[in-house]
C-alpha positions in Angstrom: 86.6 111.6 187.1 83.9 109.3 188.6 82.4 109.5 192.1 85.6 111.1 193.6 88.2 108.8 191.9 90.6 111.1 193.6 89.8 109.2 196.8 91.4 106.0 195.3 94.7 107.6 195.4 96.9 104.5 194.6 96.4 101.3 192.6 98.4 98.9 190.5 101.3 100.0 188.1 102.2 98.3 184.8 104.6 95.4 184.8 104.7 92.1 182.9 101.6 91.5 180.9 98.7 90.2 183.0 96.0 88.7 180.8 92.5 87.7 181.7 90.3 85.5 179.5 86.7 85.9 179.7 85.9 82.2 180.7 82.6 82.6 182.9 82.5 78.6 183.5 86.1 78.6 185.1 86.7 79.4 188.7 87.6 82.9 189.4 91.2 83.4 190.1 92.5 86.0 192.3 93.4 89.0 190.0 96.6 91.2 190.6 94.3 94.0 192.0 92.7 91.7 194.4 96.2 90.1 195.4 97.6 93.6 195.8 95.0 94.8 198.1 95.0 91.8 200.2 98.9 91.7 200.4 99.0 95.4 201.2 96.2 95.1 203.8 98.0 92.3 205.6 101.4 94.0 205.6 99.8 97.3 207.1 98.2 95.0 209.7 101.2 93.4 210.5 102.9 97.0 210.9 100.4 98.2 213.0 101.0 95.0 215.4 104.6 95.9 215.3 105.5 92.8 213.4 107.8 94.6 211.0 109.4 91.4 209.6 105.8 90.1 208.2 105.1 93.6 207.2 108.1 93.8 205.1 107.5 90.4 203.6 103.9 91.1 202.9 104.6 94.4 201.1 107.6 93.2 199.1 105.0 90.5 198.0 102.6 93.1 196.9 105.2 95.2 195.1 105.8 92.3 193.3 102.5 91.9 192.0 102.3 95.4 191.0 105.7 97.2 190.5 105.9 101.1 191.0 102.9 101.7 193.2 103.8 105.0 194.9 101.9 104.3 198.0 103.4 100.9 198.5 107.0 102.2 197.8 106.5 104.7 200.7 105.2 102.2 203.0 108.1 99.8 202.3 110.5 102.9 202.8 108.8 103.5 206.5 108.8 100.0 207.3 112.5 99.7 206.5 113.3 102.8 208.4 111.5 101.7 211.4 113.4 98.2 211.2 116.7 100.0 211.3 117.4 99.3 207.7 118.5 103.0 206.4 120.1 101.9 203.3 116.7 99.9 202.1 114.7 102.7 203.3 116.4 105.4 201.3 116.5 103.3 198.2 112.8 102.8 198.2 112.6 106.5 198.8 114.7 106.7 195.7 112.4 104.7 193.8 109.6 107.1 194.9 111.4 109.9 193.6 112.3 108.2 190.2 108.8 107.7 189.2 108.2 111.4 189.5 106.4 111.8 193.0 106.7 115.2 194.8 107.4 114.3 198.4 109.6 116.0 201.2 111.3 112.9 203.2 112.5 115.8 205.6 108.8 116.3 206.6 108.0 112.7 207.0 107.9 111.6 210.6 109.8 108.4 209.8 112.0 109.0 207.1 113.4 112.2 208.5 115.0 110.3 211.0 117.5 109.3 208.4 118.7 112.9 207.7 122.3 112.3 208.8 122.7 109.5 206.0 125.0 110.5 203.1 122.0 109.6 200.6 119.5 111.9 202.3 120.6 115.3 200.9 120.8 113.9 197.2 117.4 112.3 197.8 115.9 115.9 198.7 117.4 117.2 195.6 115.7 114.6 193.6 112.1 115.2 195.0 112.7 119.0 194.9 113.2 118.4 191.1 110.0 116.8 190.8 108.2 120.1 192.0 109.5 122.0 189.3 106.9 123.6 187.0 106.9 121.9 183.4 105.2 123.0 180.4 104.1 126.5 181.2 105.2 128.0 177.8 102.9 125.1 176.1 99.6 126.0 178.0 97.0 128.6 177.5 93.6 128.9 178.9 90.6 128.7 176.3 87.8 129.4 178.8 87.0 130.1 182.5 83.6 128.4 183.5 82.3 130.4 186.6 79.8 129.0 189.0 79.6 125.5 191.0 78.9 123.7 187.8 81.8 121.1 188.2 83.2 120.6 184.5 84.0 116.9 183.5 84.6 116.6 179.6 84.9 118.4 176.3 83.8 117.2 172.9 84.1 118.8 169.4 81.5 119.8 167.1 83.6 120.6 164.2 80.8 121.3 161.5 79.5 124.0 163.7 82.8 125.4 164.8 82.0 124.9 168.7 83.0 122.8 171.8 80.6 120.9 173.8 81.2 120.8 177.6 79.7 118.4 180.2 78.5 119.6 183.8 78.2 117.3 186.8 76.7 119.7 189.2 75.0 121.6 186.7 73.5 118.2 185.3 73.5 119.4 181.4 76.0 120.1 178.5 76.7 123.6 177.3 78.1 124.9 174.3 81.7 126.7 174.4 82.2 128.9 171.5 85.6 130.0 169.9 85.7 133.1 172.3 85.0 131.2 175.4 81.4 131.9 176.1 79.0 129.4 177.1 75.4 128.9 176.3 72.6 126.1 176.7 73.0 122.9 174.5 71.2 119.8 176.0 67.4 120.2 176.2 65.7 119.5 179.5 66.1 115.8 180.4 63.8 114.5 183.2 65.7 112.7 186.1 69.0 113.3 184.8 71.9 112.8 187.1 75.6 114.5 186.6 76.7 114.5 183.0 80.3 112.9 182.7 82.1 111.6 179.6 81.1 113.0 176.3 82.0 111.4 172.7 80.9 113.2 169.4 80.1 110.9 166.3 79.9 113.5 163.6 79.2 110.8 161.0 76.0 109.9 162.7 75.3 113.4 163.9 75.1 112.2 167.5 76.7 113.2 170.7 77.0 110.4 173.5 77.0 111.2 177.2 77.4 109.3 180.3 74.9 110.2 183.1 75.1 109.0 186.8 73.7 110.3 190.1 77.2 111.3 191.7 77.1 113.3 194.8 77.6 116.7 193.3 74.8 116.1 191.0 72.2 114.9 193.6 73.5 116.8 196.6 70.5 119.2 197.8 67.6 117.4 195.9 64.3 117.1 197.6 64.1 113.7 199.7 61.2 112.6 197.7 62.9 113.3 194.2 63.3 110.6 191.7 66.9 109.2 191.9 68.4 109.8 188.4 69.1 106.6 186.4 72.7 105.8 185.4 72.5 105.8 181.6 74.2 106.4 178.1 72.4 109.1 176.3 72.2 109.7 172.5 71.8 113.4 171.8 71.3 115.2 168.5 74.4 116.8 167.7 72.8 119.6 165.8 70.2 120.8 168.3 70.6 119.0 171.8 67.5 117.0 171.5 67.6 113.6 173.6 67.2 110.9 170.9 67.5 108.0 173.3 68.4 106.7 176.9 70.2 103.4 177.4 70.1 102.6 181.0 73.0 101.1 182.8 71.4 99.8 186.1 73.7 99.2 188.9 76.7 100.9 187.0 78.6 104.4 187.7 78.9 105.6 184.1 81.8 107.6 183.2 83.9 107.9 180.3 82.6 107.2 176.7 84.5 106.6 173.3 83.1 105.7 169.9 84.6 103.0 167.6 85.1 103.5 163.8 82.2 101.1 163.3 80.0 103.2 165.6 80.2 100.9 168.5 80.1 103.0 171.8 81.9 101.9 174.9 80.8 103.1 178.5 83.3 103.0 181.3 81.6 101.6 184.7 84.0 103.4 187.0 82.9 101.7 190.1 81.9 98.2 189.2 84.7 98.0 186.7 83.2 96.7 183.6 83.3 97.9 180.2 80.0 98.1 178.5 79.3 98.2 174.8 76.4 99.7 172.5 76.7 97.9 169.0 75.1 99.9 166.0 71.4 99.1 166.1 71.6 97.5 169.6 68.7 98.5 171.9 70.9 97.9 175.1 74.1 97.9 176.8 76.0 94.7 176.8 79.3 93.7 178.8 82.7 93.7 177.0 84.4 93.1 180.1 82.9 92.2 183.4 83.8 93.8 186.7 86.6 92.4 188.9 89.8 92.7 186.6 89.6 96.7 186.5 89.3 98.7 189.8 88.1 101.8 188.4 88.2 102.1 184.4 88.3 105.8 183.2 89.7 107.2 179.9 89.4 105.0 176.7 90.8 105.4 173.3 90.4 103.0 170.3 93.7 101.4 169.0 94.8 102.8 165.4 93.7 99.5 163.7 90.5 99.7 165.4 91.0 96.1 167.1 91.2 97.0 170.7 90.4 99.6 173.5 93.2 101.3 175.5 91.5 101.9 179.0 93.0 103.8 181.9 92.3 101.9 185.1 92.7 104.6 187.9 93.6 101.7 190.2 95.9 99.9 187.9 97.6 101.6 185.1 96.8 100.8 181.4 95.0 98.0 179.8 94.4 96.6 176.3 90.9 95.2 175.9 90.3 93.3 172.7 87.0 94.4 170.9 86.3 91.0 169.7 86.9 88.8 172.8 86.9 91.3 175.7 90.4 89.7 176.8 92.2 92.2 179.0 95.9 92.7 179.2 97.9 95.2 181.4 100.3 97.2 179.2 104.0 96.6 180.3 105.6 100.0 180.8 109.2 101.2 181.4 110.8 100.6 184.9 110.2 103.8 186.3 106.9 104.7 184.9 104.2 105.5 187.5 100.8 105.4 185.7 98.2 105.0 188.5 95.5 107.8 188.7 95.1 108.4 185.1 91.5 110.0 184.4 91.4 111.1 180.7 93.0 109.5 177.7 93.3 111.0 174.3 95.4 110.1 171.1 96.9 111.9 168.2 96.7 108.7 166.2 100.3 107.7 167.1 100.6 108.3 170.8 98.6 108.5 173.9 98.1 111.6 176.0 97.1 110.9 179.7 95.7 113.2 182.4 96.8 112.0 185.6 95.2 113.6 188.6 95.7 110.7 191.1 99.3 111.6 191.8 101.3 114.5 193.2 102.2 116.3 190.9 99.0 116.0 188.9 100.4 115.9 185.2 99.9 115.5 181.5 101.7 112.8 180.0 102.7 111.7 176.5 103.1 107.8 176.2 104.9 106.3 173.1 103.5 102.7 172.5 105.1 100.0 170.6 103.9 99.3 166.8 101.3 96.8 167.9 100.1 99.1 170.7 100.7 96.2 173.2 103.5 97.9 175.4 104.4 101.3 176.4 107.9 102.2 175.5 108.5 105.8 176.8 106.7 108.2 179.1 107.1 112.0 178.8 105.8 114.5 181.2 104.4 117.5 179.2 102.9 119.6 182.0 103.0 119.4 185.7 103.2 121.7 188.9 101.1 124.3 187.2 98.3 126.4 188.8 96.0 125.9 185.8 96.2 122.2 186.2 93.9 121.1 189.2 91.9 117.8 188.9 92.4 117.7 185.2 89.9 115.2 183.8 89.5 114.5 180.0 90.4 116.2 176.7 91.0 115.6 173.0 93.7 116.3 170.4 92.9 118.8 167.6 95.4 120.5 165.3 98.6 119.4 167.2 97.1 120.7 170.6 95.3 119.0 173.6 92.2 120.6 174.6 91.1 119.6 177.9 89.6 120.3 181.3 92.7 121.5 183.2 90.6 122.5 186.3 87.6 120.4 186.7 86.2 121.9 190.2 86.2 118.3 191.9 88.4 119.8 194.5 85.8 122.2 195.3 83.2 119.6 196.5 83.3 117.2 199.3 82.6 113.4 199.3 79.0 114.2 200.2 78.8 116.5 196.9 78.4 119.6 199.0 80.4 122.7 197.9 83.4 123.4 200.1 83.0 127.1 199.7 80.2 129.5 198.8 82.1 130.6 195.6 84.1 127.6 194.3 87.1 128.7 191.9 86.2 128.6 188.2 86.6 125.7 185.8 89.2 126.0 183.1 89.5 124.6 179.6 92.8 124.7 178.6 95.0 124.3 175.4 98.4 122.4 175.5 100.6 122.5 172.5 102.3 118.9 171.9 105.0 119.8 169.7 
């Protein structure tokens, strides 16, 4: 997660493909994300002014630009209820239930006024089903990480039989052995921020890591301390030595992925850009400029190596062509809610998504069409489990997802201060996929 991505609770959802060509000389068109935000704001302003007719129209337009946005669905339901359109209100609430949101209409000040409607009781049952635990028998805890370190990512060093774990508040990378013990790995690095995404390249003997001055990492530093520089770090996979630092000024580096040819990609979670470091290059270069994506997070390379699949926290999943940077939002099933996805992993045939921006927080398995240009099926593997709290990133090994199931982001406030003296531990877990 990047700079409290959980504050960005809702974004766009996948619908018909939206393609954006990289044409710097052409006038910038309003993107789906920008249009959605504008229409939603106009709808909310109209509702606040008691102009419910305009509010309903603007929210419906926003819905057309990005179907299955949970927050927007709820707004439409409330406006319909306040406009004395109970059938429409409960139809919208039914959409919210079908996309998997755990919600209680009986506790909602507006929707609870419809409790006498014949469709209300079945709706309560549907939402109750969304609160049921899923996947408990698949899940086991690998390691418990004590202390306010804020665990973010895991990477595998298979040659040495160990896991590497990044720490945001701890501002380092540690070794996690097979017994769950932690030991130092990254050598002291001057002016380092929080360490976020990790990606191992065993062929090159390198660990790539993103670092950024996010609030939990810099909270409490002296006023005269040098502000850490956002950067991509190249680290010796054998001994933790820093080999190179590639600055990303003005960016907020988050997740990292390595392509088969050795190109490294870095997601700018606040600016929306995807940056690339080609083999032999001495600086990061943009693959996708900011403005199309709201908050890019996890990334995987398609099986044919031609594209990236990127989880935009604000607007579902996108395919980014590696040769041109062209961006296409992936169509998805009609009842799929794919906002708030933080981490992405793959077993080579399917995607595994860690979704912490929706209630309940979930682990999803996504089946894609043969060309990896369309999501055909979405399955919930785990949800409503106490071990899953702000899950972030992971990877697939031997038919299991190894992931940060409790990252500790919820233990820090927006300024980066710990909410309690003794934050709950971070958890690394395994989830059987079959």
